[in-house]
C-alpha positions in Angstrom: -14.4 -16.6 10.4 -12.5 -19.9 10.0 -8.7 -20.2 9.5 -6.7 -23.1 8.2 -3.3 -23.6 6.7 -3.4 -23.2 2.9 -1.3 -24.6 0.1 0.8 -22.5 -2.3 -1.7 -23.1 -5.1 -4.5 -21.6 -3.0 -2.4 -18.5 -2.4 -1.9 -18.1 -6.1 -5.6 -18.2 -6.6 -6.1 -15.6 -3.9 -3.5 -13.3 -5.4 -5.6 -11.2 -7.7 -3.2 -8.3 -7.9 -0.9 -10.0 -10.5 -0.3 -13.1 -12.5 3.0 -14.3 -11.1 4.8 -14.3 -7.8 8.2 -12.7 -7.2 10.9 -14.6 -5.3 10.2 -12.5 -2.2 6.5 -13.4 -2.4 7.2 -17.1 -2.9 9.6 -17.0 0.1 6.9 -15.3 2.1 4.3 -17.9 1.1 6.8 -20.7 2.0 7.1 -19.3 5.5 3.3 -19.4 5.8 3.0 -22.9 4.5 5.7 -24.1 6.9 4.2 -22.2 9.8 2.4 -23.8 12.7 -1.4 -23.8 12.6 -1.4 -22.0 15.9 -2.8 -18.5 15.6 -1.9 -15.0 16.7 -4.2 -14.0 19.5 -4.5 -10.2 19.6 -6.0 -8.6 22.6 -9.4 -8.3 21.1 -9.5 -11.8 19.6 -10.5 -14.9 21.5 -9.5 -18.3 20.0 -11.8 -21.3 20.3 -12.5 -24.5 18.3 -15.8 -25.3 16.7 -17.2 -28.8 16.2 -14.9 -29.5 13.3 -11.8 -28.7 15.3 -10.8 -25.6 13.2 -9.8 -22.6 15.2 -12.2 -19.7 15.0 -12.2 -16.1 16.3 -14.7 -14.5 18.5 -14.6 -10.7 18.8 -14.8 -9.3 22.3 -15.6 -5.6 22.2 -14.8 -3.9 25.5 -17.7 -1.5 25.1 -20.4 -0.6 22.5 -18.7 2.6 21.5 -15.1 1.5 21.2 -14.9 -0.2 17.8 -12.0 2.1 16.7 -10.2 1.5 19.9 -10.6 -2.3 19.6 -9.5 -2.3 16.0 -6.4 -0.5 17.1 -5.8 -3.1 19.8 -5.8 -5.8 17.2 -3.4 -3.9 15.0 -1.1 -3.0 17.9 -1.1 -6.7 19.1 0.0 -7.8 15.6 2.8 -5.3 15.7 4.0 -6.5 19.0 3.7 -10.2 18.3 4.8 -10.8 14.7 8.2 -12.3 14.2 8.3 -12.1 10.4 6.7 -9.4 8.2 7.1 -8.6 4.5 5.3 -6.1 2.3 3.6 -7.8 -0.7 0.4 -7.3 -2.8 -1.4 -10.3 -1.6 -4.0 -11.5 0.9 -2.5 -14.4 2.8 -4.2 -15.6 6.0 -2.1 -13.7 8.5 -3.4 -15.8 11.4 -0.7 -18.4 10.9 1.8 -18.2 13.7 3.5 -14.8 14.0 3.7 -14.2 10.3 2.4 -11.3 8.3 2.9 -11.0 4.6 0.6 -8.5 3.0 0.2 -4.8 1.9 -1.4 -1.9 3.6 -5.0 -2.7 2.6 -4.5 -6.4 3.3 -3.5 -5.5 6.9 -6.4 -3.1 7.4 -8.8 -5.6 5.9 -7.6 -8.3 8.2 -8.1 -6.1 11.3 -11.6 -5.0 10.2 -12.6 -8.6 9.4 -11.4 -9.6 12.9 -13.2 -6.8 14.7 -16.4 -6.3 12.6 -17.0 -8.3 9.4 -20.1 -6.1 8.6 -18.0 -2.9 8.5 -15.4 -4.6 6.3 -18.1 -6.0 4.0 -19.4 -2.5 3.4 -16.0 -1.4 2.0 -15.5 -4.7 0.1 -18.8 -4.2 -1.7 -17.3 -1.4 -3.7 -15.2 -3.9 -5.6 -16.3 -7.4 -4.7 -14.3 -9.1 -7.5 -11.1 -8.3 -5.7 -10.0 -10.6 -2.9 -9.8 -7.6 -0.6 -10.3 -3.8 -1.1 -7.4 -1.8 -2.5 -6.2 1.4 -0.8 -7.9 3.5 -3.4 -11.2 1.7 -2.7 -10.8 2.6 1.0 -10.3 6.2 0.0 -13.3 6.2 -2.2 -15.5 4.6 0.5 -14.4 7.0 3.1 -15.0 10.0 0.8 -18.5 8.7 0.0 -19.4 7.9 3.6 -21.8 10.2 5.3 -22.7 10.3 9.0 -22.4 6.5 9.2 -25.7 5.8 10.8 -26.3 2.8 8.5 -22.9 1.7 7.3 -21.1 2.0 10.6 -18.6 4.5 9.2 -18.2 8.2 9.9 -16.3 10.4 7.5 -14.1 12.9 9.3 -14.0 16.3 7.8 -10.5 17.3 9.1 -7.3 15.7 10.2 -7.8 17.5 13.5 -10.6 15.1 14.3 -8.4 12.0 14.1 -8.2 9.8 17.2 -6.3 6.6 17.8 -7.8 3.8 15.7 -9.2 6.1 13.0 -8.3 5.4 9.5 -6.5 7.5 6.8 -6.5 6.6 3.1 -5.3 8.3 0.0 -5.3 7.3 -3.7 -2.4 7.7 -6.0 -3.2 10.3 -8.7 -1.5 8.3 -11.4 -3.1 5.0 -10.6 -4.2 3.0 -13.6 -4.8 -0.6 -14.9 -2.1 -3.1 -14.0 -0.6 -1.0 -11.2 -0.3 -2.9 -7.9 0.0 0.1 -5.6 -3.2 2.2 -5.7 -2.4 4.4 -2.7 -2.2 3.8 1.0 -4.4 3.1 4.0 -3.3 3.2 7.7 -4.4 3.5 11.3 -3.9 6.9 13.1 -2.1 6.4 16.4 -3.0 9.7 17.9 -4.4 13.2 17.2 -1.9 15.0 15.1 -0.7 18.3 16.5 2.8 18.9 15.0 2.9 21.2 12.0 6.0 21.7 9.8 7.3 23.6 6.8 9.2 22.0 3.9 11.1 23.8 1.2 11.0 22.3 -2.3 13.9 22.6 -4.8 12.3 25.6 -6.4 12.1 27.4 -3.0 8.4 26.9 -2.6 7.3 26.5 1.0 4.9 23.7 1.9 2.8 23.3 5.1 2.3 19.8 6.3 1.0 18.1 9.4 2.9 15.1 10.9 0.6 12.1 11.6 1.9 9.1 13.6 0.5 5.9 12.0 0.6 2.2 12.4 0.5 0.5 9.0 2.0 -2.1 6.6 4.3 -0.5 4.1 7.5 -0.8 2.1 8.2 2.9 2.6 10.5 4.1 5.5 8.4 6.7 7.3 9.6 9.9 8.8 11.4 9.4 12.2 11.1 8.3 14.8 10.1 5.0 13.2 9.5 1.8 15.1 9.7 -1.7 13.6 8.1 -4.9 15.2 10.3 -5.8 18.2 10.5 -9.5 17.3 11.5 -9.2 13.7 14.9 -7.7 14.2 14.5 -5.8 11.0 16.9 -3.0 10.1 14.6 -1.2 7.7 10.9 -1.1 6.9 9.4 -4.1 5.1 5.8 -4.6 6.3 4.4 -3.7 9.7 5.7 -0.6 11.5 5.0 2.7 13.1 6.2 6.1 12.0 5.2 9.6 10.8 3.6 10.4 7.5 3.1 14.0 6.3 -0.1 15.3 5.0 0.4 18.5 2.9 -2.2 21.2 3.7 -3.1 24.6 2.2 -3.8 27.8 4.1 -7.3 26.5 4.9 -5.9 23.3 6.4 -7.4 21.3 3.4 -5.2 18.3 2.5 -3.6 18.7 -0.9 -1.0 16.0 -0.9 0.9 13.3 1.0 4.5 12.5 1.8 4.7 8.9 3.0 8.3 8.8 3.9 11.9 8.9 2.8 12.6 5.7 0.9 10.5 3.2 -1.0 11.8 -0.4 -0.6 9.4 -1.6 -3.3 10.7 0.8 -6.0 14.2 1.1 -4.5 14.1 4.9 -4.7 14.4 7.7 -2.2 11.4 10.0 -1.9 12.4 13.7 -2.2 9.0 15.4 -2.5 5.3 14.9 -1.7 2.7 13.7 -4.1 -0.1 16.2 -4.7 -3.7 15.0 -4.7 -7.1 15.9 -3.1 -8.0 12.2 -2.8 -7.2 11.9 0.9 -9.9 10.9 3.4 -10.3 10.1 7.1 -12.9 7.8 8.7 -14.0 6.3 12.0 -15.6 3.0 12.9 -19.0 3.3 14.6 -21.4 0.8 16.1 -24.0 -0.1 13.4 -27.2 2.0 13.4 -25.8 4.6 15.8 -25.9 8.3 14.8 -22.5 9.8 15.6 -22.0 12.8 17.8 -19.2 15.1 16.4 -16.8 16.3 19.1 -14.7 19.4 18.5 -11.0 18.6 18.7 
């Protein structure tokens, strides 16, 4: 994969989520255009120069069975290194110095491209006309994935199987043409163990599981929430860590999600969960390896 600074016009061509750019998005693009051509160097990425002098990445897997762990290292390194982040529906080369302007699926796509382009290509093939897969495309792919022996992906049947570096995706039930936000996709930081009960306005009790995630979002997640240490942000706008809630029924089947407390994109507080069965979990596997399921 080759990286080079791009002009604003090129960004507009890459932005297939909409026809125009908001002031925030133009400002974000300006920061990229003005940025140094030096690259972020996450733990699992080695920088070198090819014959044309353009910096390239070379993936260094620490072991044959640690793709999920290595993907998480890339995501964690971006969180620790970035000094500017902004949530926007666009796919800008995030490798420009310490800048990250994208949405949830743009961030996940960048990590996957860095770690294993073949795994990323399997997801992108669902909708190749898009510059990168949407969150709902990730949810659809995870739902359709089987044992992962050929695609390099393993669908997880339960949230109890989640490990650090696994992926969670959900699709908005009201998603339709022209809507930029199709759902959400994120990295699990650990196996979820904390269960809670929420009471809706009508007195109905809801069971949920707290899941700590690393993601790119405009939604303030449930506390404790961590923001990138070098951005000095006061509220969520891009990369961050926090808790999301997955609503479950008496059989522990996911029936909804509750991403957080406030949406910066819409400007509204979030008082209740969204109910849907379109929630999926998946794990990266080495290609052509049959997974062995381990009981949590």
